[in-house]
C-alpha positions in Angstrom: 0.3 -0.3 0.2 1.3 3.5 -0.6 1.9 6.3 1.6 -0.1 9.4 0.8 3.1 10.9 0.1 3.7 8.6 -2.7 0.3 8.7 -4.3 -0.4 10.6 -7.5 -2.7 13.4 -7.1 -5.3 10.9 -9.2 -4.9 8.6 -6.6 -4.8 10.9 -3.4 -8.4 12.7 -4.9 -9.9 9.2 -5.1 -8.5 9.2 -1.2 -9.6 12.0 0.2 -13.1 11.6 -1.3 -13.6 8.4 0.4 -12.7 9.7 3.6 -15.4 12.7 2.3 -17.7 9.6 2.5 -16.3 8.6 5.5 -16.7 11.2 7.5 -20.3 11.6 6.4 -21.4 8.0 7.0 -19.9 8.6 10.3 -21.4 11.9 11.5 -24.5 10.4 10.1 -24.2 7.5 12.3 -24.1 10.0 15.9 -27.8 10.9 15.0 -28.5 7.4 13.1 -26.6 4.6 14.5 -26.5 1.2 12.3 -28.7 -0.4 14.5 -31.7 2.1 14.3 -30.8 2.6 11.3 -32.3 -1.3 10.3 -34.6 -0.8 13.0 -36.3 1.8 10.9 -36.3 0.1 8.1 -37.6 -3.3 9.1 -40.4 -1.3 10.7 -39.9 -0.2 14.4 -40.6 2.9 15.8 -39.4 4.8 18.3 -40.3 7.3 21.2 -38.6 9.8 20.4 -40.3 12.1 17.4 -37.3 12.8 15.5 -36.4 9.3 15.0 -38.3 8.0 12.2 -37.3 6.5 8.7 -38.3 10.2 7.1 -36.0 11.9 9.1 -33.0 9.3 8.5 -34.0 9.6 4.6 -33.5 13.3 5.0 -30.1 13.0 6.7 -28.7 10.7 3.9 -30.2 13.2 1.2 -28.3 15.8 3.0 -25.1 14.1 3.1 -25.5 12.6 -0.2 -26.0 16.7 -0.9 -22.4 17.1 0.8 -20.8 14.6 -0.9 -22.1 15.5 -4.5 -21.4 19.1 -4.1 -17.5 18.2 -2.9 -16.6 15.1 -5.0 -16.9 17.3 -8.3 -14.7 20.2 -6.7 -11.8 17.6 -5.0 -11.8 16.1 -8.3 -11.2 19.7 -10.2 -8.4 20.3 -8.0 -4.5 20.8 -9.6 -2.6 19.9 -6.8 -2.5 18.2 -3.4 -2.0 21.2 -1.7 -5.5 22.2 -3.1 -6.3 19.6 -2.6 -6.0 19.7 1.5 -7.2 23.6 1.3 -10.7 22.3 0.0 -11.2 19.2 2.3 -10.4 21.4 5.4 -12.7 23.8 4.3 -15.9 21.3 4.0 -18.0 21.8 7.4 -20.4 19.6 8.3 -23.2 20.5 10.3 -23.2 21.1 13.7 -26.5 19.7 16.3 -28.1 22.5 15.7 -28.3 22.6 11.9 -29.1 18.6 12.0 -31.9 19.3 14.3 -33.3 22.0 12.3 -33.2 19.9 9.1 -35.5 17.3 10.8 -37.5 19.7 11.9 -37.3 20.1 15.4 
């Protein structure tokens, strides 16, 4: 396996895009852990009004939007420094923004 310094720019951009997808999944899972998501998919309900399949789908859509917005920008970067500068500027939503997304 190559180290980051050994990666070509194309490999590096693909690596950073994968990391962005991972960050979005990890962030989403703070609100909808995998076991909760699976339970929602089979129809289980929760006492917490925010834990619904509709809200799960809203967050999935939101994070997919983050990825679809930034992946093309990352892939358009000319060098690793530009990729790094863009990547560190990507701010995922805080809890207040998430609750707003969910209509809370």
